[in-house]
C-alpha positions in Angstrom: -4.5 23.3 4.5 -6.7 25.4 2.3 -6.6 27.7 -0.8 -8.5 30.9 -1.6 -7.8 34.3 -3.1 -7.7 37.8 -1.6 -6.1 41.3 -2.2 -3.4 42.5 0.2 -1.4 45.7 0.3 2.4 45.5 0.1 4.7 48.3 1.4 8.4 48.6 2.1 7.6 49.3 5.8 4.7 50.3 8.0 5.4 54.0 7.5 5.9 53.9 3.7 3.5 55.9 1.7 4.1 54.0 -1.5 2.1 50.7 -1.8 0.9 48.1 -4.2 -2.3 46.0 -4.1 -1.7 42.4 -5.1 -4.3 39.7 -5.7 -2.9 36.6 -4.0 -3.7 32.9 -4.0 -3.6 32.1 -0.3 -2.2 28.7 0.6 -2.0 27.9 4.3 0.3 25.0 3.4 3.0 27.4 1.9 5.5 28.9 4.3 6.6 32.2 2.6 4.7 34.6 0.4 5.7 35.3 -3.1 5.2 38.8 -4.7 6.1 39.8 -8.3 9.7 41.0 -8.2 8.8 44.0 -10.3 6.4 45.2 -7.6 9.0 44.8 -4.9 11.6 46.7 -6.9 9.2 49.5 -7.5 8.6 49.7 -3.7 12.3 49.9 -3.0 12.4 46.5 -1.3 15.8 44.9 -1.6 16.7 41.2 -1.3 19.2 40.1 1.4 19.6 36.4 0.5 18.9 33.7 -2.1 17.0 30.6 -1.0 16.6 27.2 -2.8 13.0 26.0 -3.1 11.5 22.7 -4.3 8.5 22.7 -6.7 5.8 20.0 -6.4 7.4 18.1 -9.3 10.7 18.0 -7.4 12.4 20.7 -9.5 14.8 22.9 -7.5 14.7 26.7 -8.1 16.5 29.7 -6.5 14.7 32.9 -5.6 15.8 36.1 -3.9 14.2 36.9 -0.5 13.7 40.2 1.3 11.3 41.7 3.8 8.0 43.4 3.1 5.1 44.9 5.1 1.7 43.4 4.3 -1.7 44.8 5.2 -5.2 43.3 5.1 -8.4 44.6 6.8 -6.5 47.3 8.7 -4.0 44.9 10.2 -0.3 44.7 9.1 3.0 43.0 9.7 6.5 42.5 8.3 7.6 39.2 6.9 10.1 37.5 4.6 9.0 37.7 1.0 10.1 35.8 -2.1 10.9 37.8 -5.2 8.7 36.3 -7.9 9.9 36.0 -11.5 7.5 36.5 -14.5 6.4 32.8 -14.6 5.6 32.8 -10.8 2.1 33.3 -9.4 1.6 35.6 -6.4 1.2 33.4 -3.4 0.5 34.2 0.3 1.8 31.8 2.9 1.5 30.9 6.6 4.2 33.4 7.8 2.2 36.3 6.4 -1.1 35.0 7.8 0.5 34.6 11.2 2.1 38.1 11.1 -1.3 39.6 10.4 -3.0 37.5 13.1 -5.1 35.7 10.5 -6.1 32.0 9.9 -7.6 30.5 6.8 -10.7 28.4 7.4 -10.2 25.5 4.8 -13.9 24.6 4.7 -15.3 28.0 4.0 -12.1 29.4 2.4 -12.4 32.6 4.4 -9.9 34.5 6.5 -10.6 35.0 10.2 -8.8 36.6 13.2 -6.4 34.2 14.8 -7.0 33.3 18.5 -3.8 34.6 20.1 -2.3 32.3 22.7 0.3 32.9 25.2 2.0 30.8 28.0 2.4 32.0 31.5 4.8 30.5 34.0 3.2 29.4 37.3 5.1 30.6 40.3 5.1 28.1 43.2 
C-alpha cells in the first residue's frame, strides 16, 4: 500500500473530446476511484448502480457508480468510478492503476509501468 498525488484526465470514453483534469490522491489500497460528481455530470457520465461503502470509522455510506475513461502519461483505460459528493476527496484506486498498466511504488511514492504477466498452457 502507498499514497501519493497526481493529475489524471477523465473522459466519458476514449474518443470523447470533452475532458477534465483532476488532482487525485492515489491510494493503492483503495479499490475504486472517486471523482467529483459534478465533473462526471459535466462529462455526460451516467451512473448505473448504487454501492454501499464502509468508511475507516465503520460508517456506511451509499454512492452512485458509473464508468469513466482515465488517462495518464499517454495511457488510458475505462473503469468503474464512484460519484463523489461535495465532502468527498478525489481518490484514485487500484482498478484504475491496473487499467492504465501502472503500479505505485510505496517507498518512492511514484507511478511506474506495470510488468504485464500472462499465463500460457503447456501442450503435452
